[in-house]
C-alpha positions, 0 to 999 in steps of 0.5 A, a space after each residue: 641059571 643052571 647049566 641046562 637052562 642056560 644052554 637052552 636059552 643060548 640055543 633058543 636065542 639063535 632062532 630068528 626073532 627070538 632074543 635073549 629075553 624071549 628065549 629065557 621066558 620060553 626056557 622057564 615056560 618049559 621048566 614049568 610045563 608038564 614033563 611029557 610036553 617037554 619030551 614031546 617037543 624034544 622028540 619033535 626036534 629030533 624027528 626034524 633033524 633025523 627025518 627031514 631032508 631036501 627034495 632032490 627035484 624042487 629042494 623043498 623040505 620033505 620026509 619023502 624024496 621026491 616030495 609029495 608036490 613033485 609026485 602029485 600027478 594032478 599038478 601041472 609039471 610044466 609050470 614051476 613057481 620059484 620061491 626063496 624059502 620052504 615057508 613061501 611054498 606053504 604060503 602059496 600052496 595054502 590058498 589052493 590057487 596054484 596047481 603047478 610045481 615049485 623050486 626053492 632057492 633057499 635064499 635070495 641074492 645079497 652081495 652085501 651079505 656075500 650071497 651069490 648065485 652059487 650059494 642058492 639052488 639056481 643051478 638045480 633050477 636051470 637043470 630042470 628047464 630042459 627042452 620041453 620040460 617046463 613052459 613057464 617059470 613064475 618068479 615069486 620072490 619078495 618085492 624087496 631089493 634082494 627079491 627083485 635082484 634075484 628075480 631079474 637075475 633069474 629072468 636073464 638066465 631063463 629067457 634064453 632057454 626059451 621058457 616063458 618067465 613071469 613075475 607075481 604081481 605086487 601092489 595094494 593088498 585086498 582090504 588095504 587103505 590107499 592112504 596108508 600105503 607107501 609110494 613104492 607100493 602105490 607105484 607098483 599097483 599102478 604099473 601092474 594094473 589090469 583091464 576090467 
């Protein structure tokens, strides 16, 4: 491979979920693509690097600081949903059901990987929870070992501040079949049952 293609393959292979074979396939697709399409992709990457930053309030990715969610007067400023990544904000906000604000941790606690509380945006979250500013924090981390550990750590940290702490429900997905669910999912669904 020529040096520009080899360098592109190396950079693409660093992306999550992209191995060397996929990176090579993408690189050769870009070689065959119209020159304008490749230039537009390169410009989009440059814009991402030059214009995107973290919101000083919620740590979500944004062009403007504070971000559009933090400055939206129609949102409830006293309800904050804590998520691990900016992609989680997009997933939750897409449905339009949550009308509060967010706080992005940029990861989850993972002692095995050396990720502790100081590596996440936890101190910034605690600063947002001043007296009378926030009435509820919704912990929306994944139902994984790291997500649960992070939620438990945050709950122990936040409850003494006099702020209500809740956790998103977990369990069986809508349209899912019980017979194909694992035991942990069924146990969570039963534990989180609601009266009708």
